[in-house]
C-alpha positions, 0 to 999 in steps of 0.5 A, a space after each residue: 485385508 490384514 497383513 500380520 508381520 513378524 513381531 521381530 520385523 524391522 521398520 524397513 521391512 514394514 515400510 517396504 510392505 506399506 510402499 507396495 500397498 500404497 503404490 496401488 492406491 490402498 489405504 493403510 492402518 498400522 497397528 503396533 503392539 508389544 508382541 504384534 505388528 499388523 497392517 490393515 489394508 483398506 480399499 479394493 483388495 481383490 486384485 492383490 496377490 497374497 502370495 506376492 505379499 508373502 514373499 516380502 521379508 517380515 510378512 508372516 501371513 495375509 488374511 482376508 477380512 470377511 466383514 464389510 467394516 474394516 477399521 472398526 474390526 478387531 482384526 485391524 486392531 487387536 487391543 481395545 481402543 482407549 479414548 482420552 477426553 480431558 483426562 477421563 478414559 473410556 475403554 480398556 479397563 476403565 469405566 466411564 459414567 456419563 450422567 445428567 438431564 435429558 435436556 438443559 433447562 436452565 443455568 441453575 438446573 444444569 450446574 446443580 445436577 453437574 455438581 451432584 453427579 460429579 460428587 457421586 462419581 460421574 466423570 462426564 456430564 450429559 445434557 441435551 441442547 438440541 432435542 430430537 423429539 417424536 412430536 413437533 410440539 414437544 420441547 425441542 431444547 434451548 439449542 445454542 443457549 443450552 450449549 452455553 449453559 453446558 459450558 458454564 457447567 463444565 467450568 463449574 465442575 471440570 466435567 467434560 460435556 456430552 451433547 447431541 448434534 442433529 445437523 451438519 450446520 452446527 459442526 464447527 460450533 460443536 467441534 469448538 465447544 463440545 468434548 464428546 459429540 453424540 449422534 442419536 439413534 435417529 441419526 445413526 445412518 445420517 451418512 452425510 453427518 457421519 462423514 463430516 464428523 469423521 473430518 473432526 478430531 472430536 470423540 463421537 458417541 454413536 448410538 445404535 439406531 432404533 432397529 439397526 443390526 449390529 453390523 449396520 451399527 458398526 458400518 456407521 462407525 466405519 463411516 466416521 473412521 473412514 473419514 479420518 476420525 478413530 475416536 468412536 464410542 458405541 452406545 447400546 440404548 435399546 432397540 425397537 421390538 414387539 414388546 410394549 412394557 418398556 420403551 425399548 428392549 435393551 440388547 445386552 448380548 450386543 456388548 459381548 458381540 461388539 467386544 468380540 468383533 470390534 476394538 471400539 469402546 461400548 457403553 450402555 444407556 439404561 435410561 432410554 432402553 427402559 423408559 422408566 426410572 425403576 429399571 435403570 438400576 438393574 439394567 445398569 448393573 446388568 450392563 456392567 456384568 456383561 462387559 460394558 465400558 461405561 454407562 449413560 444415565 439420565 439424572 434430574 433434580 425434579 423429574 416430575 417437572 422435567 421438560 423431557 423424559 422425566 419418567 426415565 430420569 432418576 434423582 441425584 440421591 438415587 444416582 448416588 446409590 446406583 454408583 455405590 453398587 456400580 463401583 463394586 461391580 466394576 471392581 469385580 469386572 476388573 474395571 476402574 471407575 
């Protein structure tokens, strides 16, 4: 349920409406802008009398929210969410670029790549310390050692670090050491993990599941937000279809759909969507033109010898060329890089 208050309503009028709703055990989400004041109501609202609410001074109208996701819904928060991570902004008219290797392999490797992508204009460093792999025999990551190396790369460059969590066992460590906690596609509906991450104050980057619908994806974001954490970034990384020429199928239409339905930032991972290095540039450019708030790109200084996903990683010099083109597109779309 959404209660639209008169733009000129007083604080006392808002408090009276909130008090009425809270007395019935309902959760309240207040969104206050320059030209609007909206009270989002979370909980069992079927028994609420809309006509009674309209009698309160300052209430303009009462709307029912049809979609099952509430806090992620743009009706709850008409303006775009902008998330600040160590001074780097994601959302609104800002373009975030997250770059780095699929896996952290050594101290020299991660620091060298971090310095390179920062010089080219990236404002976040990605790197996998814990790696979910299809095969149990594939490289699984350096785990806690890899996390320590990411911290060293952050010290060397100042770039906030983005890395994937796979288990609730490490939430305390990630909350302490990681700037943006990534939830991978395979864990998008790991609801216990999502609820625990919702209790943290960290920014969560939520990747779309392998075959998840947009509504299922937004409902996973709702799990995090319902637990108290509104700092959620959505990441489209391709979905599984019948096509076999690419690793996944990038759903570019998801970007404008999300923009219409939700206030949350949405970024695109062209590396995992394509599965091949030569597709990263065209898909990255298409994502910016479709309205994405950022990109996540895999960069490796020696892709042929990468311990994971070398075929979709680009070299630092190629990343620089892509960034030069992305800047032009971002400016055309009214975004700052």
